[in-house]
C-alpha positions in Angstrom: 22.5 4.8 -0.6 20.6 6.7 2.1 17.6 9.1 1.6 16.1 11.4 4.2 12.3 11.2 4.3 10.3 13.4 6.5 7.6 11.6 8.5 4.7 13.0 10.5 3.3 11.0 13.3 -0.5 11.4 13.5 -2.3 11.5 16.9 -3.4 7.9 16.8 0.2 6.8 15.9 1.8 8.5 18.9 3.6 6.1 21.2 4.4 3.6 18.5 8.0 3.4 17.3 8.8 4.7 13.8 9.2 2.1 11.1 12.7 0.6 11.2 14.8 -2.0 9.3 14.8 -5.3 11.3 18.3 -6.2 10.1 21.2 -4.4 8.4 20.4 -6.2 5.1 16.6 -5.6 5.2 15.2 -3.8 2.2 11.9 -2.9 3.9 10.9 -1.0 7.0 8.3 -2.7 9.2 4.9 -0.9 9.3 2.7 -1.2 12.4 -1.0 -1.1 13.0 -2.0 2.2 14.7 -5.3 0.8 16.0 -6.8 2.3 19.2 -5.3 1.0 22.4 -7.2 -2.1 23.5 -9.2 -2.4 20.3 -8.3 -5.3 18.2 -9.3 -5.7 14.5 -10.5 -9.2 13.5 -10.3 -10.1 9.8 -12.5 -13.0 8.9 -11.5 -15.2 6.0 -11.7 -13.2 2.8 -12.3 -10.0 4.7 -10.3 -6.9 4.0 -9.6 -3.6 5.8 -7.5 -0.4 5.3 -5.4 -0.6 8.5 -4.0 2.8 9.7 -0.3 3.2 10.4 -0.5 6.6 12.0 2.1 8.0 9.7 2.2 10.4 6.8 5.3 10.7 4.6 6.9 13.5 2.5 8.7 11.5 -0.1 11.1 13.4 -2.4 10.1 13.8 -6.0 11.3 10.9 -8.0 10.7 8.3 -5.3 7.8 6.1 -4.2 7.1 3.9 -1.2 5.9 0.4 -2.0 3.8 -1.3 0.7 4.4 -5.1 0.6 3.2 -8.1 2.6 5.3 -9.6 5.4 6.2 -13.1 4.4 5.6 -14.6 7.9 2.1 -13.3 8.1 1.4 -14.5 4.5 2.7 -18.0 5.1 1.4 -18.6 8.6 -1.9 -16.8 8.6 -2.7 -16.1 4.9 -2.6 -12.3 5.6 -1.4 -10.3 2.6 -1.5 -6.8 1.1 -4.4 -6.8 -1.3 -3.0 -4.3 -3.8 0.5 -5.5 -3.5 2.6 -3.6 -3.8 0.6 -0.6 -2.7 2.1 2.6 -3.9 2.6 5.8 -2.0 3.3 8.6 -4.5 5.7 11.4 -3.8 3.0 14.0 -3.9 0.7 12.2 -1.4 0.6 13.7 2.1 -2.1 11.7 3.7 -1.9 8.8 6.1 -0.3 5.6 4.9 -2.8 2.8 5.3 -2.3 -0.9 4.5 -5.1 -2.7 2.6 -4.9 -6.2 4.2 -6.9 -9.2 3.2 -7.2 -12.5 5.0 -6.8 -15.3 2.5 -6.5 -17.9 5.2 -9.1 -20.2 6.6 -9.2 -18.8 10.2 -9.9 -15.3 11.5 -6.8 -13.1 12.1 -6.7 -10.7 15.0 -4.6 -7.5 14.6 -3.6 -5.4 17.6 -2.0 -2.0 18.1 1.7 -2.0 17.4 1.6 -5.3 15.4 3.9 -5.4 12.4 1.5 -5.7 9.5 3.5 -4.9 6.3 6.8 -3.7 5.0 7.6 -0.5 3.1 10.3 -0.2 0.5 11.3 3.2 -0.9 12.4 3.1 -4.6 13.3 5.5 -7.4 10.6 6.0 -10.0 11.4 6.1 -13.7 9.0 8.2 -15.7 8.5 7.3 -19.3 7.3 9.0 -22.5 5.1 6.8 -24.6 5.8 7.0 -28.3 3.0 5.6 -30.4 4.1 3.3 -33.2 2.7 0.3 -35.2 6.1 -1.2 -35.5 7.9 -3.3 -32.9 11.2 -5.1 -33.1 11.0 -8.9 -33.3 11.6 -11.1 -30.3 11.7 -14.8 -29.8 8.6 -14.7 -27.6 6.6 -12.3 -29.8 3.1 -11.9 -28.6 3.0 -15.1 -26.6 0.8 -14.6 -23.5 0.8 -15.9 -19.9 2.6 -19.2 -19.5 4.0 -19.2 -23.0 7.7 -18.9 -22.3 9.8 -22.1 -22.2 7.3 -24.2 -24.2 9.3 -24.2 -27.5 6.1 -25.0 -29.4 5.4 -28.1 -27.2 2.1 -28.5 -25.4 2.5 -29.3 -21.7 -0.4 -31.2 -20.1 -1.1 -31.2 -16.4 
């Protein structure tokens, strides 16, 4: 499936390549930091920042863009998307920014053009909530976090 999405390159994003798929089987396009030329951004441990991409999108109605972490940055440096996945709605026309947080133990330096996140475009299913006091029964019932697979046994750690 292919979907045409209109993109606007903002002045501070000029000169950077448009997001692209790194391989034929990649689900996400790489987003780059549109920082000013020669100005690095240093994220101290536990610091966060909204990093500009220099791009605005016109997503078709019925689609969203999800901004997700890059696995290499997360594993090697502890850098991740704080609100993962960040959502870009189809009616938003402002700049796509990536809220990054450094969960590592060392400062992380970001530079212009560095790949900082990936973006996946996906269809959106809109639902109609129907209020009811009655639910169908399931094996899990109202068991909370960590309750599946216990079969009534207590697991100690």
